[in-house]
C-alpha positions in Angstrom: 30.9 220.7 212.9 32.9 218.1 211.0 35.5 220.7 209.9 35.8 221.9 213.5 36.4 218.3 214.7 38.8 217.6 211.9 40.8 220.8 212.8 40.8 219.8 216.5 42.2 216.3 215.8 44.8 217.7 213.5 45.9 220.1 216.2 46.2 217.1 218.6 48.4 215.2 216.1 50.5 218.2 215.5 51.2 218.5 219.2 51.9 214.8 219.5 54.4 215.1 216.7 56.2 218.1 218.2 56.5 216.5 221.6 57.8 213.2 220.3 54.8 211.1 221.2 54.3 209.8 217.6 58.0 208.7 217.5 57.8 207.0 220.8 54.7 205.0 219.8 56.2 204.2 216.4 59.3 202.7 217.9 57.5 200.8 220.7 57.1 197.1 221.0 53.3 197.7 221.0 53.5 199.0 217.5 55.8 196.2 216.3 53.1 193.7 217.2 50.6 195.5 215.0 50.1 195.9 211.2 48.7 199.1 209.6 46.7 198.3 206.5 46.3 201.5 204.4 43.4 201.8 202.0 43.2 204.0 198.9 40.9 204.5 196.0 42.0 206.8 193.2 44.8 209.2 192.5 43.7 211.9 190.1 44.5 212.0 186.4 43.1 215.5 186.3 40.7 217.2 188.8 38.9 214.2 190.3 40.1 215.0 193.8 38.3 218.4 193.5 35.1 216.5 192.5 35.3 213.9 195.3 38.1 214.3 197.8 36.9 211.2 199.7 37.4 209.0 196.6 40.3 210.7 194.9 43.6 212.1 196.0 45.8 214.6 194.3 49.1 213.1 193.0 51.1 215.6 195.2 49.2 214.4 198.3 49.9 210.8 197.4 53.6 211.5 196.9 53.7 213.2 200.4 52.2 210.0 201.9 55.0 207.9 200.3 57.6 210.3 201.5 56.2 210.0 205.0 56.5 206.2 204.9 60.1 206.5 203.7 61.0 209.2 206.2 59.7 207.1 209.1 61.5 204.0 207.8 58.3 201.9 207.8 58.5 198.4 206.4 56.0 198.0 203.5 55.0 194.4 203.1 52.8 192.4 200.7 49.5 191.9 202.5 49.6 188.1 202.6 53.2 188.1 203.8 52.4 190.7 206.5 49.4 188.6 207.8 51.6 185.4 207.9 54.4 187.2 209.7 51.8 188.5 212.2 50.5 185.0 212.9 54.1 183.8 213.4 55.1 186.6 215.7 57.7 187.7 213.1 56.3 191.1 212.0 59.1 193.6 211.3 59.1 197.0 213.1 56.7 199.6 211.8 54.9 197.3 209.4 52.5 198.7 206.8 50.6 197.1 203.9 49.2 199.2 201.0 45.9 198.3 199.4 44.0 200.0 196.6 40.3 199.4 195.9 38.5 198.8 192.6 41.5 198.7 190.2 41.1 202.1 188.6 43.2 203.0 185.6 45.0 205.7 187.5 46.6 203.0 189.6 48.6 202.0 186.5 49.2 205.6 185.4 49.9 207.4 188.7 50.4 204.9 191.5 52.4 202.0 190.2 55.3 204.1 188.9 55.6 205.8 192.3 55.5 202.5 194.1 57.9 200.8 191.7 60.4 203.7 192.2 60.5 202.9 195.9 60.2 199.1 195.7 56.9 199.2 197.6 54.5 196.2 197.1 50.8 196.7 196.8 47.5 194.8 196.7 44.8 195.9 194.3 41.3 194.7 195.2 39.9 194.4 191.7 36.2 194.5 190.8 36.1 192.9 187.4 32.9 193.8 185.6 34.0 197.2 184.4 37.4 195.8 183.7 35.9 193.6 181.1 33.4 196.2 179.9 36.1 198.9 179.8 34.0 202.1 179.9 33.6 204.7 182.6 31.8 203.3 185.7 28.2 204.6 185.3 27.2 206.1 188.7 30.6 207.8 189.4 30.9 209.2 185.8 27.4 210.7 185.9 28.3 212.3 189.2 31.6 213.7 187.7 29.8 215.0 184.6 27.2 216.8 186.7 30.1 218.4 188.8 32.0 219.4 185.6 28.9 221.1 184.4 27.9 222.7 187.7 27.9 226.2 186.1 25.5 225.1 183.3 21.8 225.9 183.0 19.3 223.7 185.0 19.1 220.2 183.7 15.9 219.0 182.1 15.4 215.5 183.6 12.8 214.2 181.2 15.4 212.5 178.9 17.0 210.7 181.9 14.2 209.9 184.3 11.0 210.2 182.2 9.7 212.9 184.5 9.1 216.5 183.6 11.0 219.2 185.4 14.3 221.0 185.5 16.8 220.8 188.3 19.6 223.2 189.2 23.0 221.5 189.4 24.8 224.5 190.8 24.7 223.0 194.3 25.9 219.7 195.7 22.3 219.0 196.8 20.9 219.6 193.3 23.6 217.4 191.8 22.9 214.6 194.3 19.2 214.7 193.5 19.9 214.6 189.8 22.3 211.7 190.2 19.9 209.7 192.3 17.1 210.2 189.8 19.3 209.2 186.8 20.7 206.1 188.6 17.3 205.0 189.9 15.8 205.3 186.4 18.5 203.2 184.9 17.9 200.5 187.6 14.2 200.7 187.2 14.4 200.2 183.4 17.0 197.4 183.8 19.5 199.0 181.5 22.4 197.1 180.3 26.0 198.4 180.8 26.0 199.6 177.2 22.7 201.4 177.6 23.9 203.0 180.8 27.0 204.2 179.0 24.8 205.8 176.3 22.8 207.6 179.1 26.2 208.9 180.5 27.2 210.0 177.0 23.8 211.8 176.5 24.1 213.5 179.8 27.5 214.8 178.9 26.3 216.0 175.5 23.3 217.8 177.2 25.6 219.6 179.6 28.4 220.4 177.2 31.0 218.0 178.6 33.3 216.2 176.1 32.6 212.5 176.8 34.9 211.3 174.1 37.8 213.2 175.6 36.9 211.9 179.1 37.0 208.4 177.8 40.2 208.9 175.9 41.9 210.0 179.1 40.5 206.9 180.9 39.0 209.0 183.7 36.8 206.8 185.9 37.8 203.7 184.0 39.1 200.5 185.5 42.2 198.8 184.2 41.6 196.4 181.3 42.3 192.7 181.5 45.6 193.1 179.5 46.7 195.9 181.9 45.9 193.7 184.9 47.9 190.8 183.5 50.8 193.1 182.7 51.0 194.5 186.3 50.5 191.1 187.8 53.6 189.9 185.9 55.4 193.0 187.4 54.6 192.0 190.9 51.2 193.7 191.7 49.0 191.5 193.9 45.4 191.4 192.6 42.7 190.2 195.0 38.9 190.0 195.5 36.5 192.9 195.5 33.4 191.2 194.0 32.7 191.0 190.2 30.0 193.6 190.1 30.9 195.7 193.2 27.8 194.4 194.8 27.1 194.4 198.5 27.3 190.8 199.9 23.9 190.6 201.6 22.9 187.0 201.2 24.5 183.6 200.7 23.7 183.5 197.0 25.4 186.9 196.4 28.4 185.8 198.4 28.9 182.7 196.3 28.2 184.3 192.9 30.2 187.5 193.4 33.3 185.8 194.9 33.3 183.0 192.4 32.8 185.2 189.4 35.4 187.7 190.7 38.0 184.9 191.5 37.6 183.1 188.2 38.4 186.3 186.3 41.3 187.4 188.5 43.0 184.1 188.5 42.6 183.8 184.8 44.3 187.2 184.3 47.1 186.8 186.9 47.8 183.1 187.3 47.8 183.7 191.0 45.4 182.6 193.7 42.8 185.2 194.8 42.2 184.5 198.5 41.9 188.0 200.1 38.7 190.1 199.9 37.8 193.7 200.4 34.1 194.4 201.2 32.6 196.8 198.6 32.0 200.2 200.2 33.1 198.7 203.5 29.7 197.0 204.0 29.6 193.6 205.6 27.1 191.3 207.5 28.6 189.3 210.3 25.9 186.6 209.7 27.5 185.9 206.3 31.1 185.4 207.6 30.7 181.5 207.7 29.6 181.6 204.0 32.5 183.9 203.1 34.9 181.5 204.9 33.3 178.6 203.0 34.4 180.3 199.8 38.0 179.9 200.9 38.6 183.6 201.7 41.7 183.9 203.8 41.2 187.5 204.9 38.8 190.3 204.4 39.4 194.0 205.0 36.8 196.5 206.2 36.9 200.3 206.3 36.8 200.3 210.1 39.9 202.2 211.2 42.4 200.4 213.4 45.5 198.3 213.5 45.6 194.6 212.9 46.9 192.3 215.7 47.3 188.5 215.8 43.9 188.4 217.6 42.1 190.3 214.8 39.3 188.4 213.1 40.7 187.6 209.7 37.4 188.3 207.9 37.0 191.7 209.7 40.4 193.3 209.4 40.6 197.0 210.3 42.1 199.4 207.8 42.7 203.1 207.7 41.2 204.6 204.5 43.4 207.6 203.5 41.8 210.4 201.6 42.6 213.9 200.3 40.8 215.3 203.4 43.2 213.6 205.9 45.9 216.0 207.2 49.6 215.1 207.0 49.7 215.1 210.8 46.8 212.7 211.1 48.3 210.4 208.5 51.6 210.3 210.4 49.5 209.6 213.5 48.1 206.5 211.9 51.5 205.4 210.6 52.9 205.6 214.1 49.9 203.8 215.6 49.1 206.6 218.0 46.0 207.6 216.1 44.2 204.5 217.4 43.9 206.2 220.7 42.2 209.2 219.2 39.9 207.6 216.7 36.2 208.5 216.7 33.2 206.6 215.5 33.4 204.7 212.3 32.2 207.0 209.5 32.9 205.0 206.3 30.2 202.7 205.2 27.8 200.8 207.5 27.8 197.5 209.4 25.0 195.0 209.8 25.3 192.6 212.7 
């Protein structure tokens, strides 16, 4: 059903493009009064977009996005500057801000050179724990290993969950069940990051995946502190995404995660960290006063939409672009016309 709906929407955007609707909306005064914030996660170093096309994008797809921005003569602005211009009623025509979640190493390897070539600014919402402990992020790397070994024999779970039984990882459902068991066992046993990394290494060894090679290529790694500092000196804007990529579900977690994250980012960049992206797009409206009390100037969600001068600054809409988004739909969002065809929010959850 989702594929049918996706194809139908793509057909609508194709028709809007052919008939000039997208161009008319793009050049309208209505669009000039609105900012599109684009959200990205990873751009593949190898085959990550085949593993998880909602998290990773092929380099060729990302290049096509940048060409569409150039072709449509969109104005790419730094996030803070764009929000200030919006408040002052001075937003340039066709304004766009580019944001990248987590601070994955592929931003440095794949994304930054492409942006630098075009003079496009970007904001990276950096989660800092795995930047300091620079090893593959535990949950995602276990998922990736299971996918890489999907043609292997059934996995004996005893070494990883303490429970007897084998599980086929040939299907997405089997891999999901295995991953949930492995992650739950790690949390149950209160494993340290180093111990979790050893579990991931053991899983790779069990399934015939070369973990040392994966680490050498920096797949599913975040940028190190030195790499963050280097890119900050070269103009990349690093902002808040919590220290441990934890959901902000109570006042204590808000204060701890924002303060721990901010201290590290500001130490690495010598720039203020005032803008937040909610991890996994999850937020609780009841905690907005607490977040504001931590001197957060803006916070982006994963709710699709365009930002206006009336948008709540701690609930900014953002279009999260993925490998699964067609070129026509992407151009529909650039123009602003897609806001009239958006469906229900499908990324993350909201508590109110």
